[in-house]
MARNU-39374 format. One record per atom (N, C-alpha, C): x, y negated, z; chain. Coordinates in steps of 0.001 Angstrom, whole numbers, padded with zeros to 6 digits, m for minus. Atoms other than C-alpha are relative to their C-alpha. Example, Ala and Ser with C-alpha at 12.3 -4.5 7.8 and 13.67 -1.06 7.14 Angstrom:
<east=000890, north=001190, up=000000, chain=A>
<east=012300, north=004500, up=007800, chain=A>
<east=000900, north=m001200, up=000000, chain=A>
<east=m000820, north=001190, up=m000060, chain=A>
<east=013670, north=001060, up=007140, chain=A>
<east=m000770, north=m001090, up=000730, chain=A>
//
This chain:
<east=000666, north=001242, up=m000337, chain=A>
<east=027843, north=078880, up=m101931, chain=A>
<east=000483, north=m001133, up=m000905, chain=A>
<east=m000592, north=001042, up=000845, chain=A>
<east=030230, north=076648, up=m103871, chain=A>
<east=m000458, north=000155, up=m001442, chain=A>
<east=000470, north=m000255, up=001364, chain=A>
<east=029171, north=078312, up=m107144, chain=A>
<east=m001435, north=m000479, up=m000180, chain=A>
<east=001381, north=000471, up=000062, chain=A>
<east=025508, north=077562, up=m106365, chain=A>
<east=m000052, north=m001515, up=m000126, chain=A>
<east=m000044, north=001465, up=000039, chain=A>
<east=026348, north=073906, up=m105775, chain=A>
<east=000421, north=m000488, up=m001382, chain=A>
<east=m000463, north=000381, up=001331, chain=A>
<east=028226, north=073693, up=m109076, chain=A>
<east=m001094, north=000233, up=m001038, chain=A>
<east=001052, north=m000324, up=000947, chain=A>
<east=025350, north=075377, up=m110927, chain=A>
<east=m001136, north=m001020, up=000091, chain=A>
<east=001072, north=000988, up=m000196, chain=A>
<east=022752, north=073031, up=m109415, chain=A>
<east=000426, north=m001345, up=m000562, chain=A>
<east=m000510, north=001273, up=000500, chain=A>
<east=024919, north=070012, up=m110195, chain=A>
<east=000029, north=m000010, up=m001530, chain=A>
<east=m000049, north=m000101, up=001462, chain=A>
<east=025416, north=071194, up=m113783, chain=A>
<east=m001407, north=m000043, up=m000595, chain=A>
<east=001396, north=000016, up=000473, chain=A>
<east=021660, north=071848, up=m114228, chain=A>
<east=m000565, north=m001414, up=000054, chain=A>
<east=000508, north=001356, up=m000160, chain=A>
<east=020857, north=068377, up=m112912, chain=A>
<east=000597, north=m000908, up=m001068, chain=A>
<east=m000660, north=000830, up=001013, chain=A>
<east=023419, north=066760, up=m115228, chain=A>
<east=m000570, north=000290, up=m001391, chain=A>
<east=000586, north=m000365, up=001296, chain=A>
<east=021991, north=068687, up=m118192, chain=A>
<east=m001387, north=m000612, up=m000169, chain=A>
<east=001346, north=000595, up=000068, chain=A>
<east=018439, north=067505, up=m117377, chain=A>
<east=000072, north=m001500, up=m000224, chain=A>
<east=m000165, north=001447, up=000167, chain=A>
<east=019590, north=063889, up=m117072, chain=A>
<east=000420, north=m000313, up=m001430, chain=A>
<east=m000463, north=000216, up=001376, chain=A>
<east=021408, north=064124, up=m120398, chain=A>
<east=m001140, north=000224, up=m000995, chain=A>
<east=001135, north=m000287, up=000883, chain=A>
<east=018341, north=065666, up=m122040, chain=A>
<east=m001013, north=m001143, up=000032, chain=A>
<east=000929, north=001124, up=m000115, chain=A>
<east=016132, north=062857, up=m120709, chain=A>
<east=000543, north=m001231, up=m000711, chain=A>
<east=m000601, north=001139, up=000705, chain=A>
<east=018571, north=060250, up=m122030, chain=A>
<east=m000183, north=000147, up=m001508, chain=A>
<east=000176, north=m000252, up=001435, chain=A>
<east=018432, north=061855, up=m125466, chain=A>
<east=m001450, north=m000207, up=m000421, chain=A>
<east=001420, north=000183, up=000325, chain=A>
<east=014625, north=061943, up=m125394, chain=A>
<east=m000358, north=m001486, up=000006, chain=A>
<east=000258, north=001445, up=m000040, chain=A>
<east=014516, north=058273, up=m124379, chain=A>
<east=000553, north=m000682, up=m001241, chain=A>
<east=m000625, north=000603, up=001181, chain=A>
<east=016895, north=057379, up=m127205, chain=A>
<east=m000818, north=000278, up=m001257, chain=A>
<east=000826, north=m000370, up=001154, chain=A>
<east=014586, north=059159, up=m129666, chain=A>
<east=m001422, north=m000558, up=000117, chain=A>
<east=001346, north=000534, up=m000196, chain=A>
<east=011519, north=057418, up=m128217, chain=A>
<east=m000986, north=001049, up=000468, chain=A>
<east=000861, north=m001066, up=m000496, chain=A>
<east=010176, north=060658, up=m126772, chain=A>
<east=m000199, north=m000162, up=001498, chain=A>
<east=000270, north=000056, up=m001432, chain=A>
<east=008635, north=061017, up=m123355, chain=A>
<east=000839, north=001046, up=000713, chain=A>
<east=m000807, north=m000972, up=m000736, chain=A>
<east=011081, north=062630, up=m120892, chain=A>
<east=m000872, north=001080, up=000620, chain=A>
<east=000737, north=m001113, up=m000575, chain=A>
<east=009957, north=066050, up=m119744, chain=A>
<east=m000978, north=000640, up=m000965, chain=A>
<east=000916, north=m000547, up=000995, chain=A>
<east=007739, north=066559, up=m122791, chain=A>
<east=000828, north=000811, up=m000985, chain=A>
<east=m000710, north=m000854, up=000949, chain=A>
<east=008759, north=069367, up=m125114, chain=A>
<east=000277, north=m000786, up=m001283, chain=A>
<east=m000377, north=000703, up=001231, chain=A>
<east=010592, north=068103, up=m128184, chain=A>
<east=m001035, north=000256, up=m001070, chain=A>
<east=000980, north=m000112, up=001080, chain=A>
<east=008137, north=067418, up=m130980, chain=A>
<east=m001441, north=000047, up=000484, chain=A>
<east=001372, north=m000054, up=m000518, chain=A>
<east=005113, north=067674, up=m128669, chain=A>
<east=m000639, north=m001380, up=m000138, chain=A>
<east=000702, north=001255, up=000233, chain=A>
<east=002569, north=065023, up=m129498, chain=A>
<east=m000826, north=m000386, up=001223, chain=A>
<east=000898, north=000510, up=m001035, chain=A>
<east=000790, north=062845, up=m126981, chain=A>
<east=m001418, north=000047, up=m000534, chain=A>
<east=001372, north=000069, up=000477, chain=A>
<east=m002965, north=062987, up=m127103, chain=A>
<east=m000281, north=m001410, up=m000512, chain=A>
<east=000276, north=001338, up=000531, chain=A>
<east=m004423, north=060097, up=m129104, chain=A>
<east=m000602, north=m000901, up=001077, chain=A>
<east=000552, north=000982, up=m000932, chain=A>
<east=m005231, north=056954, up=m127170, chain=A>
<east=m001414, north=m000320, up=m000462, chain=A>
<east=001377, north=000291, up=000426, chain=A>
<east=m008998, north=056408, up=m127136, chain=A>
<east=m000156, north=m001468, up=m000375, chain=A>
<east=000304, north=001386, up=000361, chain=A>
<east=m010458, north=053287, up=m128671, chain=A>
<east=m000488, north=m000732, up=001251, chain=A>
<east=000411, north=000784, up=m001161, chain=A>
<east=m010855, north=050570, up=m126058, chain=A>
<east=m001482, north=m000342, up=m000110, chain=A>
<east=001432, north=000308, up=m000034, chain=A>
<east=m014482, north=050162, up=m125048, chain=A>
<east=m000433, north=m000170, up=001446, chain=A>
<east=000557, north=000161, up=m001340, chain=A>
<east=m016658, north=049303, up=m122090, chain=A>
<east=m000156, north=001365, up=000665, chain=A>
<east=000192, north=m001350, up=m000539, chain=A>
<east=m017456, north=053006, up=m121630, chain=A>
<east=001328, north=000596, up=000485, chain=A>
<east=m001316, north=m000512, up=m000409, chain=A>
<east=m013747, north=053903, up=m121478, chain=A>
<east=000461, north=m000719, up=001267, chain=A>
<east=m000366, north=000770, up=m001186, chain=A>
<east=m013152, north=051118, up=m118937, chain=A>
<east=m000728, north=000531, up=001236, chain=A>
<east=000808, north=m000482, up=m001122, chain=A>
<east=m015992, north=052334, up=m116700, chain=A>
<east=000439, north=001407, up=000394, chain=A>
<east=m000441, north=m001369, up=m000269, chain=A>
<east=m014890, north=055956, up=m117026, chain=A>
<east=001362, north=000020, up=000686, chain=A>
<east=m001322, north=000103, up=m000598, chain=A>
<east=m011360, north=054950, up=m116121, chain=A>
<east=m000096, north=m000334, up=001491, chain=A>
<east=000215, north=000339, up=m001409, chain=A>
<east=m012512, north=053316, up=m112883, chain=A>
<east=m000589, north=001192, up=000758, chain=A>
<east=000634, north=m001136, up=m000659, chain=A>
<east=m014718, north=056302, up=m112055, chain=A>
<east=001004, north=001122, up=000240, chain=A>
<east=m001019, north=m001033, up=m000156, chain=A>
<east=m011820, north=058697, up=m112615, chain=A>
<east=000918, north=m000333, up=001171, chain=A>
<east=m000817, north=000417, up=m001141, chain=A>
<east=m009749, north=056680, up=m110160, chain=A>
<east=m000713, north=000298, up=001311, chain=A>
<east=000760, north=m000288, up=m001217, chain=A>
<east=m012532, north=056996, up=m107590, chain=A>
<east=000021, north=001499, up=000284, chain=A>
<east=m000026, north=m001452, up=m000197, chain=A>
<east=m012685, north=060780, up=m108126, chain=A>
<east=001356, north=000436, up=000566, chain=A>
<east=m001332, north=m000328, up=m000517, chain=A>
<east=m008922, north=060938, up=m107526, chain=A>
<east=000100, north=m000420, up=001461, chain=A>
<east=m000087, north=000500, up=m001371, chain=A>
<east=m009169, north=058797, up=m104376, chain=A>
<east=m000889, north=000775, up=000965, chain=A>
<east=000873, north=m000809, up=m000844, chain=A>
<east=m012018, north=060950, up=m103063, chain=A>
<east=000504, north=001433, up=000142, chain=A>
<east=m000546, north=m001350, up=m000054, chain=A>
<east=m009914, north=064068, up=m103592, chain=A>
<east=m000807, north=000999, up=m000796, chain=A>
<east=000835, north=m000889, up=000802, chain=A>
<east=m012346, north=065466, up=m106138, chain=A>
<east=000748, north=000578, up=m001195, chain=A>
<east=m000860, north=m000513, up=001063, chain=A>
<east=m009707, north=065855, up=m108843, chain=A>
<east=001451, north=m000262, up=000391, chain=A>
<east=m001426, north=000150, up=m000312, chain=A>
<east=m005930, north=066196, up=m108747, chain=A>
<east=000506, north=m001371, up=m000403, chain=A>
<east=m000719, north=001217, up=000350, chain=A>
<east=m003828, north=063072, up=m108672, chain=A>
<east=000996, north=000385, up=m001090, chain=A>
<east=m000893, north=m000398, up=001088, chain=A>
<east=m002013, north=063247, up=m112031, chain=A>
<east=001475, north=m000273, up=000291, chain=A>
<east=m001389, north=000311, up=m000336, chain=A>
<east=001141, north=061770, up=m110487, chain=A>
<east=000620, north=001069, up=000906, chain=A>
<east=m000530, north=m000974, up=m000959, chain=A>
<east=001467, north=064402, up=m107749, chain=A>
<east=m000461, north=001421, up=m000305, chain=A>
<east=000550, north=m001324, up=000274, chain=A>
<east=m000612, north=067275, up=m109114, chain=A>
<east=m000768, north=000570, up=001179, chain=A>
<east=000694, north=m000454, up=m001209, chain=A>
<east=m002335, north=067455, up=m105724, chain=A>
<east=m001284, north=m000787, up=000206, chain=A>
<east=001208, north=000729, up=m000403, chain=A>
<east=m005739, north=066547, up=m104379, chain=A>
<east=000311, north=m000771, up=001271, chain=A>
<east=m000296, north=000882, up=m001120, chain=A>
<east=m005396, north=063609, up=m102053, chain=A>
<east=m001233, north=m000844, up=000260, chain=A>
<east=001163, north=000816, up=m000336, chain=A>
<east=m007902, north=061442, up=m100249, chain=A>
<east=000461, north=m001343, up=000544, chain=A>
<east=m000269, north=001358, up=m000469, chain=A>
<east=m007724, north=057668, up=m099820, chain=A>
<east=m001326, north=m000756, up=m000094, chain=A>
<east=001342, north=000590, up=000010, chain=A>
<east=m011170, north=056394, up=m098845, chain=A>
<east=000028, north=m001514, up=m000143, chain=A>
<east=m000096, north=001455, up=000158, chain=A>
<east=m010011, north=052767, up=m098637, chain=A>
<east=000133, north=m000371, up=m001473, chain=A>
<east=m000168, north=000270, up=001430, chain=A>
<east=m008854, north=052845, up=m102265, chain=A>
<east=m001272, north=000352, up=m000773, chain=A>
<east=001253, north=m000380, up=000664, chain=A>
<east=m012047, north=054648, up=m103299, chain=A>
<east=m001024, north=m001124, up=000161, chain=A>
<east=000963, north=001085, up=m000270, chain=A>
<east=m014182, north=051938, up=m101661, chain=A>
<east=000380, north=m001256, up=m000782, chain=A>
<east=m000466, north=001168, up=000732, chain=A>
<east=m012046, north=049180, up=m103200, chain=A>
<east=m000355, north=000120, up=m001490, chain=A>
<east=000266, north=m000202, up=001422, chain=A>
<east=m012444, north=050658, up=m106687, chain=A>
<east=m001501, north=m000043, up=m000286, chain=A>
<east=001462, north=000094, up=000141, chain=A>
<east=m016205, north=051069, up=m106219, chain=A>
<east=m000417, north=m001471, up=000052, chain=A>
<east=000310, north=001434, up=m000099, chain=A>
<east=m016357, north=047413, up=m105146, chain=A>
<east=000380, north=m000739, up=m001286, chain=A>
<east=m000400, north=000617, up=001272, chain=A>
<east=m014436, north=046414, up=m108298, chain=A>
<east=m001030, north=000280, up=m001097, chain=A>
<east=001014, north=m000346, up=000996, chain=A>
<east=m016958, north=048266, up=m110438, chain=A>
<east=m001286, north=m000786, up=000224, chain=A>
<east=001196, north=000793, up=m000307, chain=A>
<east=m019808, north=046502, up=m108657, chain=A>
<east=000180, north=m001450, up=m000445, chain=A>
<east=m000287, north=001368, up=000452, chain=A>
<east=m018184, north=043123, up=m109324, chain=A>
<east=m000087, north=m000076, up=m001519, chain=A>
<east=000041, north=m000041, up=001463, chain=A>
<east=m017724, north=044064, up=m112970, chain=A>
<east=m001446, north=000059, up=m000495, chain=A>
<east=001417, north=m000094, up=000383, chain=A>
<east=m021391, north=045057, up=m113215, chain=A>
<east=m000704, north=m001339, up=000203, chain=A>
<east=000664, north=001275, up=m000292, chain=A>
<east=m022538, north=041829, up=m111571, chain=A>
<east=000441, north=m001110, up=m000954, chain=A>
<east=m000526, north=001060, up=000861, chain=A>
<east=m020297, north=039603, up=m113707, chain=A>
<east=m000374, north=000194, up=m001472, chain=A>
<east=000360, north=m000252, up=001404, chain=A>
<east=m021353, north=041265, up=m116971, chain=A>
<east=m001511, north=000095, up=m000199, chain=A>
<east=001463, north=m000104, up=000088, chain=A>
<east=m025082, north=041308, up=m116187, chain=A>
<east=m000541, north=m000977, up=m001051, chain=A>
<east=000568, north=000807, up=001069, chain=A>
<east=m027030, north=040039, up=m119179, chain=A>
<east=000834, north=000020, up=m001275, chain=A>
<east=m000882, north=m000061, up=001169, chain=A>
<east=m024114, north=040679, up=m121542, chain=A>
<east=000246, north=001427, up=m000486, chain=A>
<east=m000201, north=m001400, up=000358, chain=A>
<east=m024318, north=044463, up=m121746, chain=A>
<east=m001174, north=000516, up=m000820, chain=A>
<east=001091, north=m000676, up=000700, chain=A>
<east=m026284, north=046663, up=m124078, chain=A>
<east=m000764, north=000831, up=001023, chain=A>
<east=000796, north=m000841, up=m000894, chain=A>
<east=m029000, north=048809, up=m122539, chain=A>
<east=000782, north=001274, up=000356, chain=A>
<east=m000792, north=m001218, up=m000222, chain=A>
<east=m026739, north=051839, up=m122940, chain=A>
<east=001145, north=m000259, up=000990, chain=A>
<east=m001095, north=000342, up=m000901, chain=A>
<east=m023819, north=050100, up=m121191, chain=A>
<east=m000513, north=m000237, up=001425, chain=A>
<east=000591, north=000232, up=m001315, chain=A>
<east=m026092, north=048990, up=m118340, chain=A>
<east=m000334, north=001319, up=000679, chain=A>
<east=000320, north=m001323, up=m000557, chain=A>
<east=m027340, north=052550, up=m117856, chain=A>
<east=001273, north=000731, up=000409, chain=A>
<east=m001266, north=m000668, up=m000291, chain=A>
<east=m023756, north=053821, up=m117952, chain=A>
<east=000583, north=m000491, up=001320, chain=A>
<east=m000632, north=000517, up=m001215, chain=A>
<east=m022409, north=051504, up=m115257, chain=A>
<east=m000890, north=000234, up=001225, chain=A>
<east=000889, north=m000258, up=m001136, chain=A>
<east=m025503, north=051836, up=m113043, chain=A>
<east=000041, north=001471, up=000405, chain=A>
<east=m000057, north=m001436, up=m000295, chain=A>
<east=m025434, north=055619, up=m113325, chain=A>
<east=001324, north=000401, up=000627, chain=A>
<east=m001319, north=m000312, up=m000529, chain=A>
<east=m021712, north=055779, up=m112682, chain=A>
<east=000125, north=m000502, up=001436, chain=A>
<east=m000051, north=000534, up=m001359, chain=A>
<east=m022013, north=053526, up=m109635, chain=A>
<east=m000819, north=000856, up=000965, chain=A>
<east=000827, north=m000854, up=m000848, chain=A>
<east=m024841, north=055659, up=m108238, chain=A>
<east=000759, north=001282, up=000336, chain=A>
<east=m000712, north=m001263, up=m000195, chain=A>
<east=m022798, north=058836, up=m108721, chain=A>
<east=001188, north=m000158, up=000948, chain=A>
<east=m001195, north=000116, up=m000838, chain=A>
<east=m019581, north=057569, up=m107162, chain=A>
<east=m000336, north=m000475, up=001415, chain=A>
<east=000428, north=000385, up=m001353, chain=A>
<east=m021409, north=055926, up=m104248, chain=A>
<east=m000462, north=001223, up=000787, chain=A>
<east=000492, north=m001211, up=m000661, chain=A>
<east=m023153, north=059217, up=m103446, chain=A>
<east=001163, north=000929, up=000369, chain=A>
<east=m001179, north=m000835, up=m000298, chain=A>
<east=m019854, north=061087, up=m103667, chain=A>
<east=000790, north=m000602, up=001170, chain=A>
<east=m000710, north=000677, up=m001102, chain=A>
<east=m018232, north=058497, up=m101387, chain=A>
<east=m000698, north=000271, up=001323, chain=A>
<east=000770, north=m000235, up=m001238, chain=A>
<east=m021015, north=058864, up=m098803, chain=A>
<east=000183, north=001446, up=000456, chain=A>
<east=m000149, north=m001424, up=m000353, chain=A>
<east=m020748, north=062666, up=m098924, chain=A>
<east=001385, north=000267, up=000578, chain=A>
<east=m001377, north=m000266, up=m000430, chain=A>
<east=m016951, north=062672, up=m098558, chain=A>
<east=000325, north=m000727, up=001302, chain=A>
<east=m000353, north=000807, up=m001171, chain=A>
<east=m016759, north=059908, up=m095948, chain=A>
<east=m000856, north=000340, up=001221, chain=A>
<east=000861, north=m000370, up=m001116, chain=A>
<east=m019549, north=061345, up=m093822, chain=A>
<east=m000954, north=m001093, up=000415, chain=A>
<east=000967, north=001024, up=m000358, chain=A>
<east=m021679, north=058264, up=m093932, chain=A>
<east=000222, north=m001215, up=m000689, chain=A>
//
């Protein structure tokens, strides 16, 4: 039993030391040494809208929460995020391209329908 405790303690200390070294090198802790992060997409209205929609999918439990790796449901947060998207659409009305308008309207329709299906009404 004592040997197991020492081994666990040593493993934990080794992981902490490894994370410190990765931080010092500017690497992301837990990422394999030399592994590259995916490129950051160019900021755009489409990326912003997709980002909000992805949050709604997570809150509806349709995709895994990247922080926990589990599917979780938080209908209040889903509704809040949908409301934010609606505000964004209303405040940008008249300033969007036709393609951007179709994107946000289509995305709102999709996530509203998913919300209704998941929430039961």
